[in-house]
Backbone as CSV, one residue per row, in Angstrom:
resi,resn,N_x,N_y,N_z,CA_x,CA_y,CA_z,C_x,C_y,C_z
1,MET,53.958,48.994,58.953,53.219,50.080,59.604,52.150,50.586,58.648
2,SER,50.909,50.786,59.120,49.815,51.186,58.250,49.972,52.622,57.799
3,ALA,49.349,52.935,56.654,49.387,54.301,56.132,48.740,55.275,57.093
4,ALA,47.673,54.839,57.758,46.980,55.722,58.709,47.891,56.110,59.871
5,LEU,48.658,55.136,60.390,49.564,55.417,61.491,50.682,56.345,61.059
6,LEU,51.205,56.140,59.849,52.260,57.023,59.334,51.780,58.465,59.242
7,ASN,50.547,58.642,58.746,50.005,59.995,58.623,49.860,60.663,59.983
8,ARG,49.498,59.864,61.014,49.360,60.416,62.370,50.712,60.820,62.949
9,LEU,51.797,60.124,62.546,53.133,60.407,63.083,53.824,61.563,62.382
10,LYS,53.416,61.912,61.176,54.135,62.927,60.392,54.290,64.264,61.120
11,PRO,53.229,64.819,61.719,53.420,66.097,62.413,54.445,66.023,63.527
12,ALA,54.439,64.936,64.303,55.394,64.802,65.410,56.815,64.702,64.902
13,VAL,57.026,63.941,63.813,58.362,63.806,63.233,58.855,65.153,62.728
14,SER,57.974,65.906,62.089,58.351,67.214,61.556,58.800,68.149,62.656
15,VAL,58.045,68.177,63.760,58.405,69.037,64.884,59.720,68.601,65.501
16,ALA,59.949,67.285,65.593,61.152,66.767,66.247,62.407,67.133,65.488
17,ILE,62.360,67.178,64.155,63.578,67.418,63.390,63.790,68.896,63.098
18,ARG,62.798,69.734,63.370,62.931,71.136,62.992,64.106,71.845,63.665
19,PRO,64.374,71.613,64.994,65.507,72.299,65.629,66.857,71.953,65.013
20,TRP,66.944,70.862,64.280,68.224,70.449,63.712,68.391,70.906,62.270
21,SER,67.521,71.775,61.824,67.622,72.308,60.474,68.937,73.029,60.287
22,CYS,69.543,72.915,59.099,70.818,73.576,58.821,70.659,75.085,58.717
23,LYS,69.443,75.549,58.440,69.213,76.982,58.320,69.020,77.579,59.705
24,PRO,69.887,78.538,60.119,69.772,79.075,61.470,68.507,79.898,61.623
25,PRO,67.891,79.876,62.807,66.694,80.678,63.034,67.021,82.150,63.080
26,ARG,66.029,82.981,62.787,66.207,84.423,62.893,66.204,84.804,64.367
27,ILE,67.201,85.590,64.788,67.320,85.972,66.188,67.334,87.487,66.268
28,GLU,66.467,88.040,67.079,66.435,89.481,67.232,67.690,89.950,67.960
29,PRO,68.301,91.073,67.535,69.570,91.524,68.111,69.514,91.797,69.597
30,SER,68.353,92.164,70.119,68.289,92.548,71.524,68.115,91.362,72.469
31,SER,67.914,90.176,71.936,67.633,89.028,72.802,68.899,88.437,73.381
32,ALA,68.735,87.714,74.504,69.881,87.035,75.124,70.435,85.979,74.194
33,ALA,69.542,85.372,73.386,70.003,84.334,72.461,70.976,84.892,71.451
34,SER,70.793,86.159,71.051,71.726,86.747,70.087,73.100,86.918,70.703
35,ALA,73.134,87.158,72.027,74.424,87.264,72.697,75.146,85.932,72.660
36,ARG,74.410,84.830,72.798,75.028,83.514,72.735,75.562,83.244,71.330
37,LEU,74.815,83.684,70.303,75.297,83.539,68.934,76.583,84.336,68.747
38,TYR,76.609,85.517,69.358,77.794,86.378,69.266,79.005,85.683,69.855
39,SER,78.811,84.962,70.951,79.932,84.267,71.580,80.359,83.057,70.768
40,GLY,79.376,82.291,70.283,79.717,81.041,69.630,80.264,81.211,68.229
41,LEU,79.620,82.067,67.426,79.987,82.188,66.021,80.688,83.502,65.709
42,MET,80.513,84.504,66.588,80.989,85.865,66.370,80.309,86.476,65.147
43,GLU,80.363,87.775,65.045,79.706,88.499,63.969,80.756,89.096,63.045
44,PRO,80.370,89.435,61.815,81.325,90.088,60.908,81.903,91.344,61.547
45,GLY,83.219,91.464,61.527,83.880,92.627,62.113,84.155,92.516,63.590
46,ALA,83.641,91.486,64.241,83.885,91.309,65.674,85.314,90.823,65.890
47,PRO,85.877,91.058,67.094,87.232,90.574,67.364,87.297,89.064,67.431
48,LEU,88.445,88.511,67.077,88.696,87.096,67.335,88.679,86.898,68.840
49,PHE,88.104,85.788,69.299,87.936,85.571,70.730,88.193,84.112,71.072
50,ARG,89.016,83.894,72.094,89.249,82.553,72.601,89.170,82.579,74.130
51,GLN,88.452,81.612,74.688,88.382,81.422,76.133,89.206,80.185,76.480
52,LEU,90.224,80.380,77.328,91.152,79.314,77.678,91.029,79.016,79.166
53,PHE,91.338,77.784,79.561,91.070,77.346,80.938,92.296,76.713,81.563
54,GLU,92.548,77.070,82.826,93.603,76.444,83.626,92.916,75.676,84.749
55,SER,93.089,74.356,84.772,92.243,73.501,85.595,92.562,73.529,87.088
56,GLU,93.815,73.740,87.468,94.161,73.666,88.896,93.471,74.770,89.688
57,SER,93.472,75.983,89.183,92.831,77.100,89.871,91.489,77.480,89.256
58,SER,91.065,76.706,88.256,89.802,76.975,87.545,89.751,78.409,87.029
59,THR,90.856,78.829,86.437,90.984,80.205,85.938,90.768,80.263,84.433
60,TYR,90.032,81.277,83.997,89.875,81.551,82.574,90.860,82.626,82.136
61,THR,91.532,82.359,81.029,92.346,83.360,80.334,91.636,83.673,79.028
62,TYR,91.631,84.947,78.655,90.913,85.360,77.451,91.857,86.014,76.451
63,LEU,91.717,85.598,75.202,92.492,86.170,74.106,91.537,86.896,73.169
64,LEU,91.809,88.177,72.935,91.040,88.991,72.001,91.993,89.562,70.967
65,ALA,91.572,89.596,69.706,92.469,90.083,68.659,91.683,90.720,67.525
66,ASP,92.317,91.672,66.873,91.789,92.253,65.646,92.214,91.357,64.485
67,THR,91.246,90.847,63.735,91.555,89.890,62.673,92.259,90.543,61.492
68,ASP,92.177,91.860,61.359,92.843,92.551,60.249,94.304,92.851,60.562
69,THR,94.567,93.374,61.752,95.929,93.774,62.108,96.692,92.692,62.860
70,GLY,95.971,91.743,63.480,96.629,90.715,64.278,97.004,91.180,65.667
71,GLU,96.682,92.425,66.026,96.989,92.919,67.364,96.051,92.278,68.375
72,ALA,96.607,91.881,69.520,95.840,91.089,70.481,96.086,91.529,71.910
73,VAL,95.154,91.181,72.773,95.246,91.406,74.215,94.977,90.078,74.918
74,LEU,95.775,89.767,75.927,95.601,88.557,76.721,95.189,88.978,78.129
75,ILE,94.036,88.491,78.584,93.503,88.865,79.894,93.694,87.720,80.876
76,ASP,94.282,88.024,82.023,94.495,87.074,83.127,95.267,85.816,82.713
77,PRO,96.482,85.975,82.182,97.296,84.783,81.891,97.739,84.106,83.185
78,VAL,97.921,82.790,83.119,98.332,81.984,84.279,99.724,81.419,84.012
79,LEU,100.565,81.413,85.028,101.952,80.980,84.885,102.062,79.614,84.216
80,GLU,101.284,78.648,84.675,101.420,77.272,84.194,100.988,77.095,82.742
81,THR,100.243,78.031,82.185,99.732,77.870,80.821,100.279,78.909,79.848
82,VAL,101.369,79.549,80.212,101.979,80.558,79.334,102.390,79.951,77.993
83,ASP,103.041,78.791,78.014,103.492,78.175,76.757,102.307,77.813,75.862
84,ARG,101.231,77.333,76.456,100.033,77.039,75.669,99.497,78.299,75.002
85,ASP,99.438,79.383,75.758,98.901,80.636,75.223,99.786,81.177,74.108
86,LEU,101.107,81.127,74.317,102.022,81.630,73.293,101.960,80.787,72.025
87,GLN,101.775,79.486,72.184,101.647,78.630,71.004,100.413,79.014,70.193
88,LEU,99.298,79.254,70.867,98.077,79.652,70.171,98.252,80.995,69.485
89,ILE,98.866,81.940,70.181,99.089,83.262,69.609,99.966,83.162,68.359
90,THR,100.983,82.310,68.421,101.866,82.115,67.266,101.127,81.439,66.113
91,GLU,100.355,80.416,66.428,99.605,79.696,65.392,98.618,80.614,64.676
92,LEU,98.028,81.531,65.408,97.040,82.440,64.821,97.679,83.669,64.192
93,GLY,99.007,83.788,64.308,99.717,84.909,63.696,99.420,86.235,64.351
94,LEU,99.278,86.245,65.690,98.887,87.450,66.412,100.079,88.096,67.104
95,THR,99.888,89.360,67.500,100.891,90.109,68.255,100.204,90.720,69.455
96,LEU,100.707,90.452,70.662,100.119,91.046,71.851,100.383,92.542,71.863
97,LYS,99.315,93.316,72.040,99.479,94.762,72.052,98.483,95.398,72.991
98,VAL,98.919,96.425,73.704,98.003,97.241,74.490,98.396,98.692,74.331
99,ALA,97.427,99.566,74.243,97.660,101.003,74.244,96.684,101.609,75.226
100,CYS,97.194,102.265,76.253,96.359,102.710,77.348,96.168,104.214,77.294
101,LYS,94.928,104.657,77.197,94.624,106.081,77.154,94.932,106.743,78.487
102,HIS,95.353,107.966,78.454,95.570,108.878,79.564,97.021,108.922,80.037
103,GLN,97.632,107.805,80.452,98.967,107.887,81.019,99.819,106.711,80.605
104,VAL,101.128,106.956,80.461,102.093,105.897,80.206,103.072,105.890,81.375
105,PHE,103.463,104.712,81.824,104.360,104.611,82.964,105.642,103.889,82.578
106,LEU,106.744,104.346,83.167,108.050,103.755,82.918,108.420,102.851,84.082
107,LEU,108.755,101.606,83.772,109.161,100.646,84.796,110.674,100.667,84.944
108,SER,111.153,100.821,86.187,112.586,100.819,86.446,112.879,99.847,87.573
109,CYS,113.475,98.689,87.252,113.820,97.686,88.263,115.320,97.439,88.209
110,LEU,115.986,97.584,89.333,117.441,97.447,89.368,117.833,96.333,90.321
111,LEU,118.352,95.237,89.761,118.953,94.159,90.534,118.090,93.699,91.701
112,GLY,116.816,93.486,91.420,115.933,92.949,92.443,115.381,93.974,93.398
113,ASP,115.798,95.259,93.268,115.240,96.283,94.148,113.778,96.513,93.802
114,ALA,113.089,97.235,94.644,111.678,97.514,94.406,111.514,98.270,93.094
115,CYS,110.430,97.959,92.397,110.172,98.613,91.122,109.711,100.041,91.346
116,GLU,110.218,100.940,90.545,109.845,102.353,90.635,109.053,102.730,89.398
117,PHE,107.939,103.400,89.602,107.118,103.824,88.488,107.123,105.343,88.417
118,ARG,107.408,105.870,87.231,107.410,107.311,87.042,106.444,107.656,85.928
119,SER,105.492,108.500,86.228,104.552,108.924,85.203,105.187,110.006,84.360
120,PHE,104.999,109.912,83.037,105.448,110.973,82.167,104.459,112.126,82.302
121,ALA,104.843,113.181,82.982,103.931,114.291,83.246,103.399,114.870,81.943
122,GLY,102.077,114.900,81.867,101.459,115.518,80.703,101.476,114.670,79.456
123,HIS,102.086,113.479,79.508,102.164,112.652,78.306,100.923,111.797,78.178
124,SER,100.424,111.674,77.002,99.270,110.833,76.739,99.515,110.065,75.468
125,THR,98.919,108.885,75.403,99.033,108.115,74.176,98.079,108.614,73.114
126,ALA,97.285,109.638,73.439,96.414,110.318,72.475,95.475,109.356,71.769
127,LEU,94.893,108.451,72.542,93.989,107.474,71.951,92.556,107.952,72.075
128,ASP,92.278,109.152,71.597,90.918,109.659,71.570,90.142,108.956,70.477
129,ASP,88.805,109.040,70.558,87.956,108.314,69.619,88.227,108.693,68.179
130,ASP,88.608,109.959,67.951,88.799,110.414,66.580,90.262,110.482,66.191
131,ASP,91.123,109.852,66.973,92.559,109.903,66.700,93.018,108.552,66.188
132,ASP,93.399,108.494,64.927,93.827,107.228,64.332,95.341,107.099,64.257
133,ASP,96.051,108.066,64.820,97.506,108.045,64.768,98.045,107.178,65.887
134,ASP,98.645,106.048,65.550,99.156,105.115,66.548,100.657,105.232,66.747
135,ASP,101.252,106.350,66.300,102.698,106.468,66.392,103.185,106.380,67.834
136,ASP,102.385,106.938,68.776,102.806,106.941,70.167,102.700,105.568,70.809
137,ASP,102.042,104.604,70.128,101.776,103.325,70.746,102.854,102.286,70.475
138,ASP,103.827,102.608,69.631,104.821,101.620,69.244,105.532,101.075,70.469
139,GLY,105.652,99.790,70.539,106.400,99.159,71.615,105.583,98.836,72.851
140,LEU,104.300,99.221,72.883,103.481,98.906,74.035,102.758,97.584,73.803
141,PHE,103.348,96.519,74.270,102.787,95.183,74.105,102.493,94.623,75.490
142,SER,101.323,93.973,75.671,100.976,93.660,77.046,100.024,92.494,77.236
143,ALA,100.066,91.976,78.460,99.050,91.084,78.997,98.458,91.800,80.196
144,VAL,97.131,91.792,80.320,96.473,92.576,81.362,95.819,91.659,82.380
145,ASN,95.748,92.137,83.627,95.136,91.372,84.709,93.937,92.119,85.270
146,THR,92.929,91.368,85.702,91.745,91.995,86.275,91.974,92.399,87.728
147,HIS,92.945,91.767,88.404,93.274,92.117,89.786,94.496,91.311,90.217
148,CYS,94.944,91.535,91.439,96.053,90.761,92.004,95.483,89.469,92.568
149,HIS,95.704,88.377,91.860,95.078,87.094,92.199,95.713,86.469,93.438
150,ALA,94.911,85.689,94.175,95.392,85.004,95.370,95.488,83.503,95.193
151,ASP,94.932,82.967,94.094,94.887,81.510,93.943,95.813,80.973,92.866
152,HIS,96.497,81.856,92.155,97.479,81.420,91.164,98.436,82.568,90.883
153,ILE,99.570,82.233,90.292,100.539,83.264,89.907,100.257,83.703,88.473
154,THR,100.207,84.993,88.265,99.976,85.513,86.925,101.088,85.083,85.973
155,GLY,100.725,84.902,84.717,101.719,84.572,83.701,102.401,85.788,83.103
156,SER,102.036,86.989,83.565,102.585,88.209,82.959,104.105,88.266,83.025
157,GLY,104.680,87.906,84.188,106.129,87.990,84.339,106.860,87.062,83.397
158,LEU,106.402,85.816,83.284,107.039,84.862,82.377,106.842,85.275,80.924
159,LEU,105.680,85.823,80.609,105.447,86.330,79.257,106.434,87.438,78.913
160,LYS,106.722,88.309,79.884,107.686,89.384,79.665,109.072,88.827,79.358
161,LYS,109.415,87.703,79.985,110.710,87.091,79.730,110.782,86.426,78.357
162,LYS,109.652,85.921,77.894,109.626,85.172,76.649,109.336,86.028,75.422
163,VAL,108.669,87.160,75.615,108.266,88.008,74.486,108.919,89.374,74.633
164,PHE,109.830,89.699,73.734,110.548,90.971,73.798,109.574,92.134,73.662
165,GLY,109.688,93.095,74.576,108.880,94.300,74.498,107.503,94.187,75.111
166,LEU,107.115,93.012,75.589,105.790,92.856,76.159,105.685,93.614,77.481
167,LYS,104.540,94.267,77.703,104.304,95.030,78.917,103.167,94.408,79.711
168,SER,103.230,94.552,81.032,102.158,94.074,81.897,101.274,95.252,82.302
169,ALA,100.016,94.957,82.645,99.084,96.010,83.040,98.159,95.509,84.134
170,ILE,97.845,96.399,85.077,96.950,96.071,86.183,96.435,97.391,86.755
171,SER,95.420,97.337,87.591,94.874,98.550,88.200,95.906,99.247,89.072
172,ARG,95.887,100.577,89.031,96.803,101.352,89.866,96.451,101.212,91.350
173,HIS,95.251,100.740,91.657,94.839,100.588,93.055,95.156,99.197,93.612
174,SER,95.768,98.348,92.797,96.029,96.967,93.215,97.205,96.844,94.169
175,GLY,98.094,97.836,94.154,99.324,97.739,94.940,100.373,96.875,94.282
176,ALA,100.108,96.393,93.076,101.025,95.502,92.374,101.861,96.269,91.359
177,ALA,103.026,95.730,91.065,103.907,96.311,90.068,103.442,95.911,88.673
178,ALA,103.556,96.839,87.744,103.242,96.574,86.342,103.790,97.722,85.516
179,ASP,103.922,97.494,84.229,104.413,98.549,83.347,103.364,99.624,83.119
180,LEU,102.104,99.221,83.072,101.002,100.158,82.857,100.025,100.022,84.010
181,LEU,99.725,101.135,84.677,98.775,101.133,85.778,97.481,101.780,85.292
182,LEU,96.398,101.038,85.381,95.145,101.422,84.748,94.189,102.095,85.718
183,SER,93.378,103.010,85.174,92.378,103.731,85.953,91.043,103.698,85.224
184,GLU,90.002,104.120,85.927,88.664,104.198,85.367,88.661,104.958,84.037
185,GLY,88.066,104.352,83.020,87.940,105.017,81.725,89.095,104.813,80.773
186,ASP,90.196,104.243,81.249,91.306,103.955,80.339,90.840,102.975,79.268
187,ARG,91.420,103.127,78.068,91.044,102.236,76.970,92.254,101.457,76.494
188,ILE,92.073,100.168,76.333,93.099,99.282,75.801,92.720,98.982,74.361
189,ARG,93.512,99.491,73.432,93.190,99.338,72.018,94.005,98.224,71.385
190,PHE,93.342,97.463,70.522,94.026,96.461,69.708,93.362,96.504,68.334
191,GLY,94.109,97.034,67.359,93.529,97.260,66.045,92.385,98.247,66.129
192,LYS,91.268,97.919,65.506,90.107,98.820,65.530,89.218,98.592,66.742
193,HIS,89.598,97.683,67.592,88.799,97.357,68.772,89.427,97.936,70.036
194,SER,88.659,97.945,71.108,89.193,98.427,72.379,88.424,97.833,73.546
195,LEU,89.083,97.830,74.702,88.470,97.474,75.969,88.516,98.707,76.861
196,THR,87.422,98.999,77.539,87.372,100.119,78.470,87.440,99.600,79.895
197,VAL,88.227,100.273,80.720,88.415,99.870,82.112,87.291,100.440,82.976
198,ARG,86.632,99.567,83.714,85.677,99.973,84.736,86.177,99.463,86.079
199,GLU,86.409,100.358,87.013,86.899,99.950,88.326,85.766,99.309,89.119
200,THR,86.001,98.067,89.565,84.969,97.313,90.301,85.550,96.721,91.584
201,PRO,85.999,97.573,92.514,86.610,97.067,93.748,85.589,96.405,94.662
202,GLY,86.119,95.651,95.614,85.277,94.969,96.595,85.850,93.615,96.940
203,HIS,86.135,92.812,95.909,86.881,91.570,96.138,88.295,91.935,96.568
204,THR,88.909,92.857,95.850,90.153,93.530,96.254,90.003,95.002,95.892
205,ASP,90.933,95.827,96.381,90.914,97.250,96.033,91.153,97.481,94.547
206,GLY,91.886,96.560,93.919,92.339,96.788,92.556,91.607,95.993,91.496
207,CYS,90.378,95.589,91.745,89.625,94.839,90.734,89.102,95.774,89.646
208,VAL,89.213,95.329,88.404,88.642,96.065,87.281,87.888,95.100,86.379
209,THR,86.957,95.653,85.618,86.223,94.920,84.597,86.562,95.546,83.255
210,TYR,86.869,94.724,82.260,87.171,95.204,80.911,85.945,94.985,80.028
211,VAL,85.498,96.050,79.363,84.276,96.005,78.560,84.604,96.356,77.111
212,THR,84.116,95.556,76.168,84.348,95.848,74.753,83.604,97.114,74.355
213,GLU,84.066,97.725,73.240,83.528,99.027,72.849,82.043,98.972,72.522
214,ASP,81.543,97.823,72.107,80.120,97.698,71.789,79.288,97.217,72.978
215,GLU,79.931,97.063,74.133,79.282,96.620,75.365,78.566,95.281,75.186
216,ARG,79.176,94.424,74.402,78.637,93.081,74.210,79.365,92.046,75.060
217,MET,80.553,92.389,75.565,81.339,91.450,76.357,81.963,92.198,77.532
218,ALA,81.873,91.606,78.724,82.490,92.175,79.919,83.310,91.095,80.612
219,PHE,84.582,91.398,80.858,85.494,90.469,81.522,85.611,90.941,82.972
220,THR,84.892,90.245,83.854,84.597,90.770,85.182,85.559,90.330,86.279
221,GLY,86.568,89.541,85.938,87.495,89.082,86.966,86.771,88.306,88.042
222,ASP,87.087,88.613,89.322,86.423,87.950,90.444,85.286,88.783,91.019
223,ALA,85.055,89.979,90.479,83.982,90.818,91.002,82.636,90.136,90.811
224,LEU,82.360,89.683,89.598,81.119,88.989,89.297,81.444,87.651,88.663
225,LEU,81.019,86.574,89.309,81.157,85.230,88.776,79.789,84.770,88.265
226,ILE,79.731,83.613,87.646,78.463,83.080,87.177,77.698,82.549,88.379
227,ARG,76.581,83.213,88.692,75.747,82.888,89.854,76.531,82.993,91.155
228,GLY,77.459,83.928,91.199,78.242,84.123,92.409,79.053,85.397,92.324
229,CYS,80.041,85.521,93.200,80.934,86.683,93.198,82.180,86.325,93.990
230,GLY,83.193,87.156,93.892,84.416,86.927,94.632,84.216,87.160,96.126
231,ARG,84.990,86.474,96.926,84.929,86.616,98.379,85.434,87.991,98.794
232,THR,85.122,88.409,100.010,85.491,89.759,100.455,86.152,89.757,101.827
233,ASP,86.749,88.611,102.205,87.285,88.487,103.565,88.798,88.582,103.629
234,PHE,89.468,89.011,102.539,90.906,89.261,102.586,91.272,90.209,101.455
235,GLN,92.541,90.635,101.410,93.033,91.545,100.367,92.163,92.797,100.235
236,GLN,91.957,93.514,101.329,91.181,94.755,101.357,89.739,94.549,100.901
237,GLY,89.215,93.358,101.078,87.864,93.066,100.632,86.816,93.860,101.392
238,SER,85.738,94.211,100.694,84.620,94.933,101.295,83.336,94.498,100.609
239,ALA,82.441,93.869,101.356,81.187,93.394,100.766,80.354,94.557,100.239
240,GLN,80.310,95.657,100.965,79.515,96.803,100.512,80.070,97.380,99.214
241,ARG,81.385,97.530,99.132,81.994,98.064,97.905,81.765,97.129,96.727
242,LEU,81.856,95.823,96.959,81.637,94.871,95.874,80.200,94.961,95.366
243,TYR,79.245,95.003,96.261,77.832,95.112,95.892,77.602,96.367,95.051
244,GLU,78.145,97.483,95.516,77.970,98.749,94.795,78.669,98.716,93.444
245,SER,79.859,98.115,93.395,80.607,98.027,92.139,79.833,97.240,91.091
246,VAL,79.339,96.071,91.475,78.628,95.226,90.521,77.355,95.905,90.040
247,HIS,76.585,96.472,90.956,75.314,97.090,90.570,75.521,98.354,89.741
248,GLN,76.560,99.119,90.042,76.758,100.391,89.348,77.563,100.245,88.058
249,LYS,78.541,99.352,88.044,79.462,99.287,86.907,79.206,98.110,85.970
250,ILE,78.591,97.032,86.458,78.355,95.849,85.613,76.873,95.687,85.298
251,PHE,76.021,95.761,86.307,74.582,95.611,86.070,74.000,96.794,85.295
252,SER,74.778,97.848,85.124,74.344,98.988,84.304,74.587,98.748,82.816
253,LEU,75.282,97.677,82.465,75.523,97.322,81.070,74.247,96.727,80.471
254,PRO,74.147,96.679,79.132,72.949,96.076,78.512,72.740,94.652,78.987
255,GLY,71.479,94.238,79.075,71.161,92.911,79.575,71.777,91.796,78.768
256,HIS,71.958,92.015,77.432,72.508,90.953,76.593,74.032,90.887,76.648
257,CYS,74.657,91.807,77.387,76.130,91.812,77.482,76.606,90.524,78.132
258,PHE,77.550,89.864,77.472,78.130,88.644,78.003,78.978,88.924,79.239
259,VAL,78.882,88.073,80.224,79.719,88.128,81.416,80.715,86.979,81.345
260,TYR,81.998,87.337,81.255,83.076,86.347,81.241,83.902,86.523,82.519
261,PRO,83.779,85.610,83.488,84.480,85.748,84.763,85.910,85.204,84.701
262,ALA,86.652,85.463,85.766,88.018,84.942,85.858,88.043,83.483,86.282
263,HIS,86.965,83.022,86.906,86.924,81.642,87.400,85.534,81.063,87.239
264,ASP,85.475,79.738,87.184,84.229,79.019,87.405,84.577,77.626,87.901
265,TYR,83.815,77.163,88.886,84.105,75.895,89.542,83.038,74.834,89.279
266,LYS,82.091,75.153,88.399,80.983,74.229,88.143,80.826,73.893,86.660
267,GLY,81.837,74.195,85.852,81.774,73.844,84.452,81.023,74.836,83.590
268,GLN,80.707,76.016,84.128,80.028,77.043,83.349,81.070,77.979,82.727
269,SER,80.776,78.518,81.575,81.773,79.326,80.876,81.350,80.759,80.626
270,VAL,80.061,81.051,80.647,79.603,82.395,80.289,78.201,82.617,80.822
271,SER,77.898,83.872,81.112,76.553,84.268,81.504,76.247,85.593,80.803
272,THR,75.152,86.225,81.177,74.836,87.565,80.679,74.477,88.452,81.859
273,VAL,74.520,89.754,81.634,74.127,90.698,82.675,72.686,90.444,83.089
274,GLU,71.817,90.225,82.124,70.404,89.979,82.430,70.230,88.741,83.303
275,GLU,70.939,87.659,82.979,70.842,86.439,83.775,71.278,86.679,85.212
276,GLU,72.402,87.362,85.383,72.930,87.566,86.730,72.032,88.501,87.537
277,LYS,71.419,89.480,86.898,70.496,90.372,87.597,69.257,89.615,88.067
278,LYS,68.901,88.552,87.366,67.716,87.768,87.723,68.023,86.605,88.656
279,PHE,69.165,85.942,88.426,69.371,84.638,89.056,70.563,84.551,90.002
280,ASN,71.403,85.587,90.085,72.554,85.495,90.977,72.050,85.420,92.425
281,PRO,72.329,84.329,93.129,71.728,84.135,94.455,72.220,85.114,95.513
282,ARG,73.330,85.787,95.284,73.833,86.757,96.252,73.477,88.181,95.852
283,LEU,73.721,88.523,94.597,73.621,89.917,94.178,72.206,90.354,93.833
284,THR,71.232,89.437,93.923,69.825,89.814,93.801,69.243,90.197,95.160
285,LYS,70.028,90.048,96.222,69.582,90.408,97.567,69.731,91.917,97.792
286,THR,69.193,92.395,98.906,69.442,93.775,99.303,70.889,93.906,99.764
287,LEU,71.369,95.124,99.873,72.744,95.349,100.326,72.949,94.730,101.705
288,HIS,72.021,94.940,102.610,72.149,94.398,103.975,72.228,92.877,103.942
289,GLU,71.366,92.252,103.160,71.372,90.785,103.061,72.667,90.287,102.443
290,PHE,73.152,90.995,101.414,74.397,90.597,100.751,75.574,90.658,101.718
291,VAL,75.676,91.739,102.464,76.776,91.892,103.425,76.731,90.777,104.462
292,SER,75.544,90.435,104.911,75.402,89.350,105.897,75.856,88.016,105.310
293,ILE,75.480,87.751,104.063,75.899,86.510,103.402,77.413,86.449,103.294
294,MET,78.023,87.525,102.813,79.466,87.539,102.587,80.245,87.438,103.893
295,ASN,79.713,88.018,104.954,80.412,87.991,106.248,80.302,86.642,106.951
296,ASN,79.480,85.746,106.422,79.276,84.453,107.075,79.590,83.264,106.174
297,LEU,80.417,83.480,105.142,80.759,82.386,104.236,81.700,81.365,104.871
298,LYS,82.608,81.853,105.725,83.547,80.980,106.440,84.311,80.054,105.490
299,LEU,84.901,80.657,104.461,85.649,79.900,103.461,87.089,79.689,103.907
300,PRO,87.701,78.560,103.571,89.140,78.387,103.838,89.927,79.319,102.921
301,LYS,91.091,79.726,103.360,91.863,80.624,102.504,92.400,79.848,101.300
302,PRO,92.620,80.521,100.168,93.150,79.843,98.979,94.468,79.143,99.295
303,GLN,94.653,77.953,98.743,95.825,77.137,99.062,97.130,77.831,98.703
304,LYS,97.126,78.613,97.615,98.362,79.233,97.130,98.505,80.701,97.518
305,ILE,97.670,81.199,98.438,97.670,82.628,98.713,99.021,83.132,99.210
306,ASP,99.719,82.337,100.004,100.998,82.790,100.559,102.104,82.837,99.513
307,ILE,101.893,82.143,98.406,102.847,82.169,97.299,102.386,83.136,96.211
308,SER,101.105,83.076,95.900,100.580,83.826,94.760,100.598,85.328,94.983
309,VAL,100.117,85.786,96.137,100.023,87.232,96.347,101.392,87.910,96.315
310,PRO,102.410,87.411,97.057,103.726,88.055,96.950,104.278,88.056,95.526
311,ALA,104.055,86.960,94.795,104.535,86.894,93.414,103.786,87.877,92.522
312,ASN,102.487,87.950,92.689,101.689,88.820,91.828,101.898,90.296,92.132
313,LEU,102.323,90.595,93.341,102.642,91.991,93.665,103.867,92.490,92.912
314,VAL,104.686,91.556,92.413,105.847,91.938,91.597,105.694,91.387,90.192
315,CYS,104.446,91.409,89.709,104.160,91.056,88.303,104.406,89.587,87.996
316,GLY,104.332,88.720,89.012,104.532,87.304,88.785,105.988,86.920,88.559
317,LEU,106.918,87.819,88.875,108.336,87.567,88.620,109.047,86.920,89.800
318,HIS,108.361,86.703,90.917,108.957,86.125,92.106,109.453,84.709,91.829
319,ASP,110.754,84.493,92.009,111.385,83.168,91.849,111.228,82.584,90.447
320,ILE,110.997,83.414,89.442,110.940,82.908,88.066,112.316,83.077,87.419
């Protein structure tokens, strides 16, 4: 090859190899790209984070933990993958823990009878922002659910059988049994980190979104999916409520906030609030258009709905 030709190729070669440089590019904190860096590499002081997948129902389970204390929260565990999740938790030296601000509930189940929940009147776990005393939190260990699922059985019940002292948690509006019933503004603390509950009904009455304290990550359940949303034609579904929930409680988060849904059926794992506000084919419509779309989906019912819903109403303990 002639020297003249080599000199002509040098600029093109330089440009081609630049993206593969070992030195990472500078990324402004407010950009969507920085959110992707946050997910992939995490930042100093950020919680440990794992996204786990169950292939039959295309469900995501999320593990968050404080790297200093080892306290962890498991979001939307699935019955079939409980052993996998527990193995990972053990390998990482973590302890499942939840502490819920505002109210603590006592679970009383006697020989298969209906579960009774009694609120401790006036009792609070005292998890205010300036309260570092965790004495009231001892023994509150949990796996939390974003809603009462219709396509799979929650792993919470089996986890309770396998892990002494573990507690289950779900929205108080779900109609489901759990040790802790969550409401708007409740905080789930694990070490120095926390998740805040935002009620996002519409797919079901009891849907909630869990948001990290820095509003960099939102676990949206079935309320908001990647370029989609949960159906609204069963389980107290309401297209209008879902539209309002997403726009008021999720789209109000910073644009770079990561959206981690409960499901994905196309191989996608994460989005951002900004992306969904721009590109979600349903939720970028007007309310009237959205309601019309949702009312005409004509979807078949989930294959496991007749098994999953009754089981999940009793914390996944049905026939376990």
